[in-house]
N, C-alpha and C positions, 0 to 999 in steps of 0.2 A: 504493499500499500504506500502511495506517495505521500510524504509529509509536506504540506504546503509551506512555502517559505514567505514570511512577511517581510516586505522590504519597502523602504520609503525612497530609496534612490531609483529614478527611472532613467536608464541609459539611453543613448542613442536618439536624442530628442531632435525632432524636426517641427516645423509649424505648418498648419494647414491654411489654405487661402479660401477666401470667400468665392463660392461657385455661383450661388443663386440668392440674392438678397430678398428672401421669401418673407421674412418677418413672421414666421408661423407662431401661433400661439403656444402650440406644444407639437413640434415636428417630431416625427418618429418613423419607424418601419422602413428604413431604407432597404431597396432590393433592386438588383439589376436583372432585367429581363433580356437574356442572351439571344433569344430568338428575335424579339422585336427591337433590340438595341435601345431600350428605353429604361430610364430610371423611375421607379415607383417609390412614393413615400407618402406619408399621411400627416394630417394636422388633426390630432385626436379631438381637441376641444371644439374646432371649427367644423368637425364633422366632414372633412374633405379628404378625398383620395387625389393625388397628383400623379400624372405621368408626364416625364419630362423627356423631350426628343432632343438630343444633343445636336442633331443635324440642322434643326430649325430653331432651336433655342426656345421652342414653345413649351410652357409649363401648364398643361391643361388641368384645371380644377374640376372635379366631380363631386357634387354635394350628395352624400349618401344618407343624410337625414338623421344620423345618430353617431354617438362616439365611435370612432374607427381606430382599432388597436394596431392592426397589421394587414399586410397584403401579400399574396403569393400568386405566381402565374398558374394557369390552368391548362392541362395538356390539350384539352379539347377546345381551347380558345377563352378569351376573357381572363378574368382573375377571380380568386377567392378572397374573401375578407372575413376578419374576426371583428365583429361589432359589439356595441353595448348589449344588443339582444340576440347574440349567437352568430353562427356561421351563415354567410350568405355568398352567392355567386353574382358576379357583376359582368354584364355584357358591356365591353368597351366600346362597341359601335353605337348601340342604342342607349346605353347608360342605364339599362334596365336592371333592377336589383331583385334577386330571387332568393327569398329566405330558404335555408336548408334545415337547420336544427339550432334549437336554443336550449342547451342543457341546464341553464340556470334561470328558467322563466319564473321560478318561485323566489328568486333573489334579485329584485329589481335595483337594489343598491349596489349590485356588482356589475362590472363591465369586463369585456375582454381586453386584453392588453397585447403584449408581443407574441410572436410565433413564427413558425417556418414549416416547410415540408421536409420530411425525412427522405432518405434515399429510395424508399419504396413508393414515394408519392403520397404518403399520408400527411395530413395537415395537423400539425400540434399548435395549440395556443392555450394560454392561461388566463385566468381571471384575477381581478383585484376589486377591493371595496372602494366605492366612490367616496365613502364617508371616513376612511382611514381606520377601518376595523382590521385588527391584526389576525392572520391566519384564516381569513374568510374566503380566500380564493382556492382555485384548484387548477390542474393542468389536464387538458383534454386532448384526445386524438380523434380526428375525423377520418375515417377510412374512405377508400375509393368507392365503396358501396354505399356511402353516406350514413353509415352507422357511427355513433359517437361513444367513445369509451373514456371513462374518468380514470386518469392514470396516476394522479398524485393529489392528495388532499393537504390542507393546512398551508397553502401558499399565501403570503402577504401581498407581495407585488411580483407576480409571475413575469419574468422578463426573458433576456436573451436565451436562445437555444440553437445548438448546432450539433452535428455529427462528425465523428472522426473520419479520416480518409478511408480506413479499412472498414467502416460501417459497424464496428464492434462497440463503440462507446458514444453515448449521448452526453453532451455538456449542457448545463441548465443553471440559470441564475434566478433566485428569489432575492431581490435587491437588498432587503434589510439584513439578510445573513451575511452580507459582505463577502460572499463566496461565489465561485464557480464550482458546481458540484458535478461529479461524474457518476454515470450509471452504465452498467452493462446493458447493451442494446441488442436485440434479436431482430435482424432485419426481416426474417421470415414471418414472425408473429406480431412484430411491433411492441413486444413486451420489454419492460425495463426492470432492473433489480440492482441490488448492491450499491445503494447511494453512498458516495463518500466525497469528501472535499478535495479539489484538485488545485484551486487557487484561492488565496486569501487576499483581500484587498485591504490595505492600510487606510486608517481613518483620514490620513492627510491626502488621500488620492481621490476623495469623493466616493460616491456609491456606484456599484456596478449596475449597468443598464442594458442596452443592446449589445449584441455580439455577432461576429462573423468568423470564418476560418479561412486561412490561406492555403496555398497549394503545397506548403511544407508541413501542414497540420498544426500550425500555431494559431492560437486564438487572439483575436482582436476585440477588446472590450471598451465600450464607451463608458466614461465615468461621469455620472450625474453629480453636478457640484464640484467636479475637478478640473473642468476645462481641458480635457485630454481624452485621447484614445490610446490604450496601451496594448502592446503585443506581449503575449505571455506563452511560455512553454508549459502546456498542460501535464507533461510527464514529470517535471520537477517543481512546478509552481513558481518559476522565476520570471521576472520581467526582462524583456529583451529590447524593447523599443518604445518610445513615446512620441505620439503626435500631439503637439499643443494646438489647442483651438482657442481663439480669442473671445470665447463665450463659456461661461461657467457651466451651464446646463446642456451638456453634450448628451445625446440620447440614443443615437443608433449609428451603425457603420455598416458599409457594404462595399465589396469590390465591384468595379464596373469599368465601362469603356470597352473598346474593341478588343483589347488584349487582357482585360480584367486586371489591369495594373494601376488603376486610380481607386483610391479609397474615399468614398463619399461618407460624409458625416452629417447627420441632422442635429439640430439643436432647438432649444425652447426659450420663450420669452418669460413665462411664468411657470410656477411649480405645479405638481399634480393636485395639490390641495390649496395652495396659495395663489391668489389672483394679483399679487404684487409684481409689476414688471421690473425690468432691470434698466434703470436710466443710464447707467455707466457702460452699457453694453450695446451700442447702436446697431450691431449686426446679429443680436440674439434673435433666434428663430430662422436664421439663414441655414442654407446647405453649404458645407464647406468640402473642400477636396485636397488630397495630399498624394504625392508621389512617393511611395514608401519603399520602393526597391524590391518588392515582391508581388506575386500575382494571387488573386483569389481563385475560387473554383466556381463553376456555374450554379446558380440556385437551382434546387430541385422543384419540379412542377407538381401540382396536385393531380393525381392520376385518375380521378373520378370525373 
């Protein structure tokens, strides 16, 4: 078992540049669609999905009518969303939203937050309380046959999730734990077991939020309140590289671009429970980009 290393020194620092002065209230859910060559991201509070086309510089906003936690591409076309009221499909041509399943319809004070698809095309996303209640959320798995499975209970702020390159490990963040946890993952069944800490985030670095993985199997974690994204080795828990962001509330990150060598980073103007803006951060809520010297891997699509 790996013993996580707590470290306050973040080596190899570089600085991200402003890519899109979006001024989102709560930007999140960055994801690159390698088929369409588009960057998806969301503004949770403003209830909007964005798809940004680098070739035209158009950042289309689609109002989905409720809090939107994350977005993933769908193999049959369009995208899948995790919303306040469950999983939905969205037709990007007509902008029609189709509800799929709401596993927490009896919990109106919960909403879905972050999530991604696993290597087998299952859509994983977790929930959190809108009123700050601890351990009120859960992690769910939407299978291609559209059945929903509750995979983990007692989450407070369900957040970043990725799978190792060999598809044997799932990495997951519940933000208040200040950890990235690892699970054994069965690609055939979608089952997870043997939860253990892989990375511990020092208090000086902010709180772990969204996460992605690169082609070398290293994890990139956005630090809410830390103004950074940090690259970590999940095998020994050590930090490898830091991308500084001139906005304290960094929320998610994703590799994109034609060669998957650009790291896109979303940020927020306000907190998840605080409505106080950040007057000293004029580009808060923007999307930033950094050249970090490594490549990502294509995002998995929902297979249903």
